[in-house]
N, C-alpha and C positions, 0 to 999 in steps of 0.2 A: 323558349329563349330566355325569358325573364327569370324563370326558376333556375336555369343553368347559370346565369350571371350571379344570382344570389348565392347559389351553392359554391361557385368558384371563389367569391369574395369571402365567404365563411371559412372555407377550407384553407385558403392561402393566408388568412389573417390580415388581409389588406384593409386599410382604413379608407374612409371616404371624406373628402372635403366638400362641405356644402357652403356655397357663397350665398349670402342672403338668408342665413338660417333663422333670423328673427322675423322674417316675413311670413305671410300666411302659408304659402307653398313650402317654404324652407322649414317651417316648424313641423308641418305634417311629414315631410320627408325625413327629418331627423328622428321623429317619433317612430316611423315605420322601420327605418334602418336599425335603430336601437332594439326594437322588439324582435328583429330578425337576428340579433346578436352581432351586428357589424359595428365596429368602432367608428365614431363620427367626430369630425372636427368642423367647427363653424367659423366663418368670417363674415361679418356683417356690420351694419350701422347699429347704433344703440336702439333697442326696441322702444316703441312708444308705450305710454301707460295703458292704452286700450288694445294693444295688439294681442293676438292669440298667444304668442310666446310669453307675454307678461301674465296674462290671465291663467295660463297653465303652470305658471311659476317654473319655467324652464332654465332659469339662471343656474349656472354651474353644474348642469347635468351632463354636459359634454365639454371637451376642450374647446374654448371659444376665444376669439379675438374681435374686439369692437374697434371700428375706425371712426 
């Protein structure tokens, strides 16, 4: 089922919006989707200086909006 969803996303060129993309789970989700070739948009609070997002230097890797 998951493989079918991923395949459909890739084939259709659909992008995915991740809310909370600077958090722990959001960071991993954006990394995974990017590696699978899926376009990702992020909406989140500014990341903290000790967050995984910051430590992996994820700034400007996807289209993102901070609130």
